[in-house]
N, C-alpha and C positions, 0 to 999 in steps of 0.2 A: 338237490345237488349232492353228488357223492364223488369222492376221489380215492384212489387206491394206488399203492406202489408195490411192485413185486420184482424180485431178483431171481432169475433162472440161470443155473450153471449146468452145462452138459460136459461129460467126461468121455475120453477114450477108454478102452478096456485096460490100458496100462496106467490109468489114473491121471493122465495129463488132461488139462482143460481143453475141451474141444470148441466150446462157444459160450460167451457171456451174453445174457439177454436181460438187461434191466428194463422194466416196463412201467409206464405211467398210464393209468386207466381212469377215465372220468365219465360221469353220466349225469345228465340233467333232463328234467321233464317239466313241462308246463301243462296244467290241466285246468280247464274252465268248465263248470257245470251250471246250467241254467235250469231251474225247475219252476213249475207253475201248477196250481191246483184250484179246483172249484167244486163246491158242494151246493146242491139245491134240495131243500126239503119241501115236498108237496103237502098239501093240506090233508090228504088222505093217509099220511104216514109213510109214503114211499120216499126214498132218498136216492139221488143220483150223484155220483162223484166222478170227476174227470181229473186226470193227472198227466203232466207232460214233463219230459226231461230231454235236454240236448247237451251233449258233452263233446268238447274237442280236446284232443290229447296229442302232444308232440314230445317225442322222446329222442334224444341224441346221445349216442354212446361212442366214445373214441378211445382207442388204446394205441399208444406210441411206444415202439420198442427199438432201442438202439442196440445193435448186435455187433459183436466182434468174434470172428472165427479164427482158429489157430490150427496149425498142422501138428503132427504127432510129436514134433520136436519142440513145440511151444512157441513157434514164431507166428505172429499175426499175418493172416493171408487175405482177409476180407473184413470190411467194416461198412456199416451203413445204418439205415433206419427203415422200419416197416410201420405203416400206418393202417389201422383197421377202423373203419367208420361204419356204424350201423345207425341209420337214421330212419325212425318211424315218422313218416310225414304226418300231417294233421289227420289223426284218426277221428272219425265222427261216429257218435252213438246217438240215435234218435229213438225215443221210447214214448209211447202214448198208451195210457191204460184208463179203464173206467169200471165202475161198479154200480149196479142197481140192486136195491133190496127193498122189500115191502111185503105186506100181508096180502095173500091171495087165497081166498076161501078159508079152509081151516088151518092152513100152514103158512110158512114163510118161504118166499122165492128170492133167490140171490143169484145174480149173473155178473160175471166179471169177464173182461177181455184185456188183452195186451198185444200191442204191435211194437216190435223192436227191430231196428236195423243197425248194423255195425259195418263200417267201411274202414279197413286198416291197410294202407300201403307201407311197404318197408323197402328201403334201399340199403344194400350191403356192398361195400367195396373195400379192396385192399391194394395199397401202393407200396413200392419199395424204392428207396433212394440209395444209390451206391455211387460214391465219388461225384456227387452232384447231378448224376443222371437219374431221373425219376421215371419209373415205369409202372404200369398197372399190372397187378397179378390176377385180379378177378373183379367182376362186377355182377351183382345179382339183384333182381327185382322180384319182390313177392307182393301180391295183393290178394287179400281175403275179404270177401263180402258175405255176411251172414244175415239171415232174416228169421224171425220167429213171430208167428201169429197164433194166438190161443183164445178160445172162447170156452167158458166153463159155466154151467148152470146147475144149481141144486134146489131141491124143494123138500122142506122138512115139515112133517105134520104128525099129530098124535094118532095112534092106531088103537090104543087101549089105555087103561089106567097104568101109569108108570112106564109106558112104552111109546117110543117115537120111531119113525121111519124116515130116512133121508134117501132120496133117489136123485140121480143126476147123470150128467154126461159132459164130456170134454172133447173138443175137436182142435187139433193143432196142425200147423204147417211149418216145417223148418227147412231152410235152404242154405246152401253154401256154394259160393262161386270163388274159385281160386285160380290164380295165374302165377306161374313161376318161370323166370327167364334167368339163365346162368351163362355168363361169358367168362372164358379163361384164355390165357396165353398158352395154347397147346403145343406150339412149335418154337417157343422162345424167340420170336421175332419182334417182341415188344408191342405186339398188337393183339387185341382180344378177339376171339372167335366165339360165336354162340354155340354152345355144346348141348344145351338142354332148353326145351320150351314145353311146358306142361300146363294144360288147363284142365280143371276138374269142375264138375257140376253135380251137386247132390241135392235131392229133394225127398223129404219125408212127409207123408200124410198119415196122421195118427188119430185114432178115435178110441174113446174109453167110455164105458157105461158102468155104473156102480150103484149099489144099494147098501145102506148101513142101518142096522137095527140096534137101538139102544133100549135096554130093559133094566129098570130098577126093580129087582125082585122083592127086596125089603130094605129096611134102613141100613143094613150092613152089607148086602150083596148086590152087585150090579154086573151086567154083561153087555158087552158091545161086540157085535159080529158084523162083518161086511164081506162082500164079494165084489171084485172088480174084474172086468174083462177088457183087455186091451188088444187092439189090432192095429198094425201099421204096415204101410207099403213104402219101401225104399227104392229110389231110382238114382243110379249113379252113372256118370258118363265121363270118361277120360281116355286118352290114347295110351294103352299100356306098352306099345312097341318101343317107346323112347326110354323105357326103364329096363335096367338089368339087375337081377333077373326079371323076366317079363311076368307080371302077376296075372292071376286069372281076373277076368272082368265079368261082373255079374250085373247086367243092366237093371234088373228088377228083382226084389225080394219081398216076401210077405212074412210078417212075424205076428204070432198070436199067443196071448198069455192069459191064464187065470190067476188072480191074486187074492186068495182068501185071507181073512184076518179075524182072530178071536182074542178078546181081552176081558178076562174075568177078574174082578176085584172084590176083596172081602175086607171090610173095615170093622175090626173088632171093637174099637172105640175111637175117640177123637185123635188118639196119638199113634195108633197101630194100624197098619194096612198090609195085606198080602195081595200079590198080583201074579197072575199067570197069563202069558201072552204067547200066541202062536201066529206066525205071520209069514207069508211068502212075498218077497220083494224082487223086483226086476229093475235093474239099472237102466238109465237112459244112455243111448249111444253117443259117443263123441265123434263127430264127422272127421275130425283131424286124424283119427286113428286108422281109418281105412281108405283115405285118399292119399296120393303122393304128397310128400312134404319135403321142405328144404332142410338139409343136414349140413351144418357148418362146423361140425366137430373136427373135420380134417382141414387144418389151416391152409394147406397148400392146394387142396382140391375139394372145395365144397361141392355137393352133389344133391341130386334129387333121389330120395329113398321111397320105394314103393310102399304103399299102405297095405292093409289087409281087408279086401272087400268082403270077406266071408266072416268077419268078426261078429260074435253074438253077444247080446246083453248078458250081464252077470245075473244069474238067478240064485237066490238064497232063501233057505228056510230058516226062520228064527224061532227058537224055543227059549223063552225067558221066564224065570221065576224070581220075583222080587219081594223083599221084606223091607218095610219102612217103619221106623220108630222115631217119633218126634220127642225130643228131650225137653223137659220143663225148663223155664227160665230161672 
């Protein structure tokens, strides 16, 4: 629970007070998390783990503002109260994951999976009370449902004295379903009219294969090199005609990236280490950045803002040289 007070004062160009707006803001949330896990060890050395998580979250946020408006001569002309309530109804998070690891042939096999679902509805509305007459200024409803499914498997085995090779792959499916409804009093008749309704659907299918070679050349020098190849297909669907300006719509995109990495380490002694690393990284896309979203920064007229369906992941080359020295106790 949190509570905050704020005083806002607006002035005319001549220095006379135009409006006083003392505000009281409070926020409270209730969160419950339930977890469970199980592990089973087989007689042949294999192990299976299962984990589950279920979370409910309710967040309520209210700010009440008493306002008094004045004319340029300093006479009060209007007073009342504005209420803004943002209520995140019971958000639900469900997550199930598992892992299997064991010896297969000359190496070790490890497979993990995760299934995650998030459902988050939000109700946002604003009211105004002037001289005992209450009216609605806006009412907005947002619902976002996301899903994530990942399976990843690796196999590590020796290839020579002091050398190991790890090969593997990952398959992922990510989804987003979003619904936004905005109601405003557009003609000042104390009744709300629906001005925007936007639904968006996004799906990503992503695959990655990789190989990592670890080589201990001698007691002081080691090298780790890896190569990853990632390919993904993005599908998005929403009606751009309800947005201003109208954004371009790209129903389907394909992205492909190579991600090499080299890590060379030299250990002069137990206390001193030199490290050289060269790596190319590619960030994961946030679906919220390229689908329409609800913008409430304008208090009097909240609106839907178009996203950028052409957004690209951030690609970075990293060159790092490190020196580490452990000091004696």
